[in-house]
N, C-alpha and C positions, 0 to 999 in steps of 0.2 A: 186479315192477314195478307202479306204481300203476294203469296203464291196463289191466292184466289181473288181474281179481279172482280168477281161478282158479289163477294161478301161485303156488306156495309156500303154498297154503292149509294151515291148521294147525287142529287140533281143540282146542287148549288154550283154557281159559276163564279169565277174570280172576276172582280170588277174590271171591265175593259177587255177581258179575254174572249168573251162571246162563245165559250164552249164549256162543257162540264169540267170540273176540276179533276185533275189526276196528277200524280207525281212520278217522274222517272228519276231513279237513283243511278248515278254514273259512277262506276268504279274502274280505276286503272290498275292493271297488274302486269307483271313481267315474269320474274323467276320465282314466284311464291305461290305455287298451286295449292299448297295445304293452307297457308295463312289466309288466302283470299276466300277460302270456303267459310272461315269464321265470319268474315264480313257478309258473305252471301246468306248465312244463317241469320245474321242480325237483321238484314233487310227483310227476309222471309218472316221474321217474328214481329214485324211492325204492326201495331194495332191502329189502323187509320180508317176514317170514314169515307175515303176516296180510293179509287184504284191506285195501287202502287206497283210500278214496274221496275225491273232492275236491268240495267245495261252494263255488262262487263266487257271492257275493251282490253284485249290481250295485246300487249306491246311486243310484238315480234318474238314470241316464245312458243315454239312448237310443243315443247314439253308441257307447258301450262295448258295449251289448247287441248292436248290429248287427255290430260288429267281431268279437265273440266267437262269434256265430252263424256267421260266415264260416269260423272255424277249429275249430269244435266237433268235426269229424271227426278231428282230430289228437289229441284228448284223450278217448278213450272212457270213461275212469274219472271224468270230470268232469261234474258237474251244474251248470248255470248258471241262476240265478234272479234275476229283476228285482224290486227292492223300491222302490216309489215312496215319496216323502216327503210328509208332511203340510206344509201351507203354512208353518207356524211352525218347521219343523225346519231346523237348520243343521249344517254339519260341526263335528266336535269330539268329545271323549270320550263325551259323552252319547249322541250318535247312534251312535257306534261300539259302545258297550256294548249298545244295543238290538239292533243287527245281530248282535253276537256271541252274545247270548242267543237270538236267533231261530235262528241256526245250530245251537245245541244242540238246540232243540226240533224242528228239521227232520231231525235225524240220529237213526238208531237204532243207531249203533256203540257199542261199549263204551268206546272212547277218543275224545277230541277233541284235535286239535292246531290251532293257528292259524298261518297264514303270511301276513304282511302282503304286499300286492301289490308292494312295493318291496324285498323281502328274498328270500334264497335259503337252501337247506339243502345240506349235503353229502349224497351219496346214501345214506349210512348213518345219517342223523340219526334217523329214526323207529325203526330197528332198535335203535340204541344206547339210546334211551329205553325201548323195550319191554323190552329186556334188564335195564335198571336197575330198572324197575317190578316185574318178576318177581322179581328177586333180593331186593329189599327189601320186597316185598308192599306197595308204596306206590301210592296213588291220585294222587299229584302228583309228577312228576319233570320235570327240566328240564336243558338243556344250558348250557354256557358260550357266550360270544358273541365273535365276531371282528368288530371295527368296520372298516368300509370307507368311503372317501369316495364321493361320488356317481358317480365314474368307475371305482370298483372297486379303487382302490389302498388298501393298508392305512393306517388312520388312526393316525398316530404322534405327533400333536401333544400336548404336555404340558398339555392342557386338557381338562376334563370337558365333553363336548358338551352336556349338559343343564344349562345355567346361564343366568342372566339377564344376565351381563356377563362380559367377559374376565377381570377380576380375580377374580370368584367362581369361574369355570371353573378358573383356575390354583390357587386355594386348595383347591378340592375335589379336583383331581387330586393335589396334593401329599399331602392327607390320605389319599386312597385308595392311593397308593403306600406310605405308612407302614403301612397296614393290609393290604397284599398284594393288594388288589383290582386295582390297575393295576401294571404292570411297565414301567419305561422301556424303549423300544425294541421293545415288543410291542403289538399291537393287540387283544389278548385281555382281556376283562373276566373276571377269575378269580373263582370262587366261594370264599367264605370262610365256612365254617360258623360260625354264631353272630353274623355281621355282617349286620344286617338293614336297613341304610340304603340299600342298592342293590337295589331290587325286581327280580324276574325279568321279562324282556321277554315280551310275549304270544307272540311267535313262537318262544320257547325252550321252551314248556311242552308236556308231554303230560299230559292230565288225564282222569280217569275221568268219563264222562258223568254218572254218578250224583252225583259230587261237584259238578259244575257245576249240576246241578238243585237241589242243596242250598244251594250258595253261588254264586249267579249274579253276573254283573258288575253293579256298581252303576250306575244310570242317571242319578243326580242329582249335579251338580257345582256347587261354590260359587265365589265370587270368590276366596276364600282358596286353593282348589284351583288356580285359574288362576294366581295369583301364585306358587305353589310348583311350577307345572308338574306337578301331580298328575293323572295320566291313569288310564284304566280298568285298565291292568295293575298300576299301583301299588296301587290300592284292592283289587283282587282278592288280590294278594300279602299285603297287611297283614291282610285278613280271614282268610286261611288261617293266618297267623302267630297272630293273636288266638284263632282256633279250635283252635290246637295241632294242626293237620293235619300229619302227618309229610311232609316234602318232601326229596327226594334229588336231587343233581346227578350227572350222568354224569362230570363232570370233563373233558369234551371240548367244544371250541369248534366245534360242527357247525352253528351258525347264523351265516350271513353277513349281517350287519346293515349296510345302506347308510344312512349319515347323510343327512339332508335332509328328513325328514318334518316334520309341523307341530309336533312336540314339541321339535325341536332346531334347526329352520331354516325360514325362509319361502322360501328360494331356489327349491326345486323344487315348491312348492305351485302347482297350476294357477292361471293368472290368473283364471279364473272363480271361484275359491275365495277369493282374497285379499280381506280385509275382510268375509268372510262366515263365518268360523270362530268358533263360540261355545263357549267353554270352560265358563263358568258357566251353569247352567240358568236359564231365565227364571222 
Protein backbone atom coordinates (compact mmCIF):
# COMPACT_ATOMS: atom_id res chain seq x y z
CA UNK A 1 0.00 0.00 0.00
CA UNK A 2 1.19 3.51 -0.73
CA UNK A 3 0.87 4.66 2.87
CA UNK A 4 3.27 1.97 4.15
CA UNK A 5 6.65 2.23 2.50
CA UNK A 6 7.95 -0.92 4.22
CA UNK A 7 5.23 -3.28 2.96
CA UNK A 8 6.28 -5.27 -0.09
CA UNK A 9 9.71 -3.66 -0.24
CA UNK A 10 11.79 -5.08 -3.04
CA UNK A 11 15.52 -5.03 -3.70
CA UNK A 12 15.28 -4.90 -7.49
CA UNK A 13 16.85 -1.94 -9.23
CA UNK A 14 15.91 -0.34 -12.51
CA UNK A 15 18.54 -0.91 -15.19
CA UNK A 16 20.96 2.01 -15.14
CA UNK A 17 19.40 3.63 -12.08
CA UNK A 18 21.85 2.15 -9.57
CA UNK A 19 19.39 2.38 -6.69
CA UNK A 20 16.41 0.41 -5.38
CA UNK A 21 13.18 1.02 -7.26
CA UNK A 22 10.55 3.35 -5.87
CA UNK A 23 7.77 5.49 -7.31
CA UNK A 24 6.87 9.09 -6.52
CA UNK A 25 3.41 10.11 -7.66
CA UNK A 26 3.09 13.86 -8.31
CA UNK A 27 -0.32 15.53 -8.07
CA UNK A 28 -1.01 19.20 -8.79
CA UNK A 29 -4.00 20.88 -7.16
CA UNK A 30 -5.34 24.40 -6.65
CA UNK A 31 -8.95 25.07 -5.62
CA UNK A 32 -10.19 21.48 -5.25
CA UNK A 33 -9.45 20.34 -1.68
CA UNK A 34 -12.23 17.75 -1.66
CA UNK A 35 -11.60 16.35 -5.13
CA UNK A 36 -7.86 15.96 -4.61
CA UNK A 37 -8.52 13.70 -1.63
CA UNK A 38 -10.09 11.18 -4.00
CA UNK A 39 -6.80 11.12 -5.93
CA UNK A 40 -4.90 10.80 -2.63
CA UNK A 41 -7.01 7.80 -1.64
CA UNK A 42 -6.35 6.26 -5.06
CA UNK A 43 -2.58 6.52 -4.55
CA UNK A 44 -2.88 5.19 -1.00
CA UNK A 45 -4.75 2.15 -2.37
CA UNK A 46 -2.02 1.17 -4.84
CA UNK A 47 -0.79 -2.40 -4.43
CA UNK A 48 2.83 -2.27 -5.55
CA UNK A 49 5.97 -4.26 -4.73
CA UNK A 50 8.09 -1.10 -4.32
CA UNK A 51 7.73 1.95 -2.04
CA UNK A 52 5.16 4.40 -3.37
CA UNK A 53 5.32 8.01 -2.22
CA UNK A 54 2.88 10.80 -3.01
CA UNK A 55 3.89 14.43 -3.51
CA UNK A 56 0.96 16.86 -3.65
CA UNK A 57 1.92 20.30 -4.94
CA UNK A 58 -0.62 22.94 -3.91
CA UNK A 59 -0.70 25.69 -6.50
CA UNK A 60 -0.99 28.88 -4.44
CA UNK A 61 -4.23 28.07 -2.56
CA UNK A 62 -4.24 28.67 1.20
CA UNK A 63 -7.72 27.14 1.40
CA UNK A 64 -6.50 23.86 -0.07
CA UNK A 65 -3.40 23.87 2.13
CA UNK A 66 -5.54 24.27 5.26
CA UNK A 67 -7.94 21.50 4.20
CA UNK A 68 -5.16 19.02 3.44
CA UNK A 69 -3.36 19.76 6.69
CA UNK A 70 -6.55 18.69 8.47
CA UNK A 71 -6.50 15.24 6.82
CA UNK A 72 -2.74 14.72 6.52
CA UNK A 73 -2.77 12.01 9.21
CA UNK A 74 -4.91 9.81 6.97
CA UNK A 75 -2.18 9.77 4.30
CA UNK A 76 1.17 8.88 5.95
CA UNK A 77 2.83 8.24 2.58
CA UNK A 78 1.91 11.70 1.29
CA UNK A 79 4.03 14.85 1.36
CA UNK A 80 2.20 18.15 0.87
CA UNK A 81 4.04 21.21 -0.41
CA UNK A 82 2.68 24.70 -0.99
CA UNK A 83 3.98 26.48 -4.11
CA UNK A 84 3.23 30.22 -4.37
CA UNK A 85 2.78 31.95 -7.71
CA UNK A 86 4.56 34.91 -9.16
CA UNK A 87 2.19 37.84 -9.84
CA UNK A 88 2.25 37.22 -13.62
CA UNK A 89 1.50 33.49 -13.44
CA UNK A 90 -1.87 32.10 -14.48
CA UNK A 91 -3.38 28.65 -14.72
CA UNK A 92 -2.71 26.72 -17.89
CA UNK A 93 -0.22 24.25 -19.36
CA UNK A 94 2.78 26.51 -18.79
CA UNK A 95 2.15 26.72 -15.05
CA UNK A 96 1.35 23.00 -14.90
CA UNK A 97 4.61 22.16 -16.68
CA UNK A 98 6.63 24.20 -14.21
CA UNK A 99 5.01 22.37 -11.32
CA UNK A 100 5.47 18.95 -12.94
CA UNK A 101 9.16 19.67 -13.45
CA UNK A 102 9.43 20.86 -9.84
CA UNK A 103 7.93 17.55 -8.72
CA UNK A 104 10.69 15.67 -10.54
CA UNK A 105 13.40 17.79 -8.88
CA UNK A 106 11.87 17.30 -5.42
CA UNK A 107 11.76 13.53 -5.82
CA UNK A 108 14.56 11.02 -5.40
CA UNK A 109 12.58 8.01 -6.65
CA UNK A 110 13.65 5.98 -9.66
CA UNK A 111 10.18 6.32 -11.20
CA UNK A 112 7.75 9.23 -11.53
CA UNK A 113 4.01 8.96 -12.11
CA UNK A 114 1.49 11.79 -12.31
CA UNK A 115 -2.08 11.64 -11.12
CA UNK A 116 -4.18 14.73 -11.80
CA UNK A 117 -6.36 15.76 -8.89
CA UNK A 118 -9.58 14.90 -10.74
CA UNK A 119 -8.57 11.39 -11.85
CA UNK A 120 -8.23 7.95 -10.28
CA UNK A 121 -6.35 4.70 -10.84
CA UNK A 122 -7.39 1.12 -10.30
CA UNK A 123 -5.39 -0.38 -7.40
CA UNK A 124 -3.12 -2.36 -9.75
CA UNK A 125 -2.24 0.61 -11.97
CA UNK A 126 1.32 1.20 -10.80
CA UNK A 127 2.16 -2.49 -10.48
CA UNK A 128 1.02 -3.21 -14.03
CA UNK A 129 3.20 -0.34 -15.25
CA UNK A 130 6.20 -1.55 -13.27
CA UNK A 131 5.76 -5.06 -14.63
CA UNK A 132 5.60 -3.68 -18.17
CA UNK A 133 8.70 -1.53 -17.66
CA UNK A 134 10.69 -4.49 -16.33
CA UNK A 135 9.54 -6.85 -19.06
CA UNK A 136 10.50 -4.45 -21.84
CA UNK A 137 13.41 -2.66 -20.09
CA UNK A 138 11.65 0.59 -20.96
CA UNK A 139 11.99 4.00 -19.31
CA UNK A 140 8.55 5.10 -20.54
CA UNK A 141 5.43 2.98 -20.10
CA UNK A 142 1.77 3.91 -19.97
CA UNK A 143 -1.74 2.54 -19.56
CA UNK A 144 -4.85 2.81 -21.63
CA UNK A 145 -7.61 5.14 -20.44
CA UNK A 146 -11.25 4.71 -19.51
CA UNK A 147 -13.23 7.93 -19.98
CA UNK A 148 -15.85 8.94 -17.43
CA UNK A 149 -18.17 11.90 -17.24
CA UNK A 150 -17.89 14.20 -14.24
CA UNK A 151 -20.37 12.04 -12.30
CA UNK A 152 -18.37 8.86 -12.88
CA UNK A 153 -20.54 7.24 -15.57
CA UNK A 154 -18.76 5.77 -18.62
CA UNK A 155 -18.45 8.33 -21.41
CA UNK A 156 -20.05 6.68 -24.44
CA UNK A 157 -20.86 9.66 -26.67
CA UNK A 158 -19.73 9.30 -30.30
CA UNK A 159 -17.69 12.49 -30.01
CA UNK A 160 -14.02 13.04 -29.22
CA UNK A 161 -13.94 15.18 -26.05
CA UNK A 162 -10.91 17.25 -27.06
CA UNK A 163 -12.29 19.29 -29.94
CA UNK A 164 -13.26 22.89 -30.61
CA UNK A 165 -16.76 22.13 -31.94
CA UNK A 166 -19.35 19.36 -32.00
CA UNK A 167 -18.77 18.83 -35.72
CA UNK A 168 -15.04 18.48 -35.23
CA UNK A 169 -15.60 16.14 -32.26
CA UNK A 170 -17.80 13.87 -34.39
CA UNK A 171 -15.32 13.83 -37.28
CA UNK A 172 -12.43 12.99 -35.00
CA UNK A 173 -14.38 10.22 -33.26
CA UNK A 174 -15.30 8.63 -36.60
CA UNK A 175 -11.66 8.78 -37.70
CA UNK A 176 -10.48 7.17 -34.46
CA UNK A 177 -13.09 4.42 -34.74
CA UNK A 178 -11.72 3.63 -38.20
CA UNK A 179 -8.22 3.44 -36.72
CA UNK A 180 -9.25 1.26 -33.77
CA UNK A 181 -8.52 3.92 -31.14
CA UNK A 182 -12.19 4.27 -30.19
CA UNK A 183 -14.72 1.43 -30.14
CA UNK A 184 -18.45 2.25 -30.28
CA UNK A 185 -20.12 1.30 -27.02
CA UNK A 186 -16.82 1.39 -25.10
CA UNK A 187 -15.35 4.20 -23.01
CA UNK A 188 -11.75 2.98 -23.42
CA UNK A 189 -9.20 4.83 -25.54
CA UNK A 190 -7.25 1.96 -27.07
CA UNK A 191 -3.55 2.08 -27.72
CA UNK A 192 -2.69 1.55 -31.38
CA UNK A 193 1.06 1.05 -31.96
CA UNK A 194 2.31 3.29 -34.72
CA UNK A 195 -0.61 5.71 -34.42
CA UNK A 196 0.84 8.86 -32.92
CA UNK A 197 -1.93 11.47 -33.24
CA UNK A 198 -3.42 10.65 -29.81
CA UNK A 199 -0.82 11.57 -27.18
CA UNK A 200 -0.54 9.74 -23.87
CA UNK A 201 -2.30 11.48 -20.99
CA UNK A 202 -0.07 12.62 -18.15
CA UNK A 203 -1.90 10.45 -15.60
CA UNK A 204 -1.28 7.30 -17.68
CA UNK A 205 2.53 7.48 -17.62
CA UNK A 206 5.20 5.80 -15.54
CA UNK A 207 8.49 7.47 -16.45
CA UNK A 208 12.04 7.00 -15.25
CA UNK A 209 13.10 10.07 -13.28
CA UNK A 210 16.37 10.14 -15.23
CA UNK A 211 14.36 10.40 -18.45
CA UNK A 212 12.34 13.35 -17.13
CA UNK A 213 15.54 15.11 -16.17
CA UNK A 214 16.78 14.63 -19.74
CA UNK A 215 13.44 15.50 -21.35
CA UNK A 216 11.50 17.81 -19.02
CA UNK A 217 8.05 19.20 -19.69
CA UNK A 218 8.15 22.22 -21.99
CA UNK A 219 7.13 25.40 -20.20
CA UNK A 220 6.44 27.70 -23.16
CA UNK A 221 3.18 27.59 -25.13
CA UNK A 222 2.05 29.61 -28.14
CA UNK A 223 -1.22 30.93 -29.50
CA UNK A 224 -1.05 28.09 -32.03
CA UNK A 225 -0.84 25.61 -29.14
CA UNK A 226 -3.92 27.21 -27.62
CA UNK A 227 -5.85 26.94 -30.88
CA UNK A 228 -4.95 23.26 -31.21
CA UNK A 229 -5.49 22.50 -27.50
CA UNK A 230 -1.87 21.36 -27.27
CA UNK A 231 -1.11 20.82 -23.59
CA UNK A 232 1.97 19.79 -21.65
CA UNK A 233 1.38 16.05 -21.98
CA UNK A 234 1.07 16.42 -25.77
CA UNK A 235 4.42 18.18 -26.00
CA UNK A 236 6.15 15.65 -23.78
CA UNK A 237 4.79 12.75 -25.80
CA UNK A 238 5.91 14.20 -29.12
CA UNK A 239 9.35 15.02 -27.75
CA UNK A 240 9.71 11.37 -26.74
CA UNK A 241 8.52 10.28 -30.20
CA UNK A 242 11.01 12.59 -31.93
CA UNK A 243 13.77 11.35 -29.63
CA UNK A 244 12.88 7.74 -30.55
CA UNK A 245 12.44 6.84 -26.89
CA UNK A 246 10.97 3.31 -26.70
CA UNK A 247 7.46 3.53 -25.22
CA UNK A 248 5.31 0.55 -24.24
CA UNK A 249 1.63 0.31 -23.29
CA UNK A 250 0.28 -2.19 -20.76
CA UNK A 251 -2.86 -2.65 -22.88
CA UNK A 252 -4.95 -2.18 -19.74
CA UNK A 253 -7.30 0.74 -18.99
CA UNK A 254 -6.18 1.32 -15.39
CA UNK A 255 -6.55 5.12 -15.56
CA UNK A 256 -10.05 6.40 -14.74
CA UNK A 257 -10.14 9.77 -16.50
CA UNK A 258 -12.92 12.15 -15.48
CA UNK A 259 -13.83 14.62 -18.20
CA UNK A 260 -14.27 18.26 -17.26
CA UNK A 261 -10.76 19.69 -16.94
CA UNK A 262 -9.65 22.89 -18.68
CA UNK A 263 -8.50 20.94 -21.77
CA UNK A 264 -11.96 19.59 -22.60
CA UNK A 265 -14.55 21.63 -20.68
CA UNK A 266 -14.99 24.81 -18.68
CA UNK A 267 -17.90 23.45 -16.71
CA UNK A 268 -15.97 22.17 -13.71
CA UNK A 269 -13.28 24.83 -13.66
CA UNK A 270 -13.47 26.71 -10.36
CA UNK A 271 -15.24 30.10 -10.74
CA UNK A 272 -12.11 31.82 -9.43
CA UNK A 273 -10.22 30.42 -12.44
CA UNK A 274 -12.65 31.31 -15.21
CA UNK A 275 -11.21 34.03 -17.39
CA UNK A 276 -7.77 33.60 -15.82
CA UNK A 277 -6.48 30.53 -17.67
CA UNK A 278 -3.58 31.39 -19.96
CA UNK A 279 -2.66 28.83 -22.59
CA UNK A 280 -0.14 30.87 -24.55
CA UNK A 281 2.94 32.19 -22.74
CA UNK A 282 3.18 35.95 -22.46
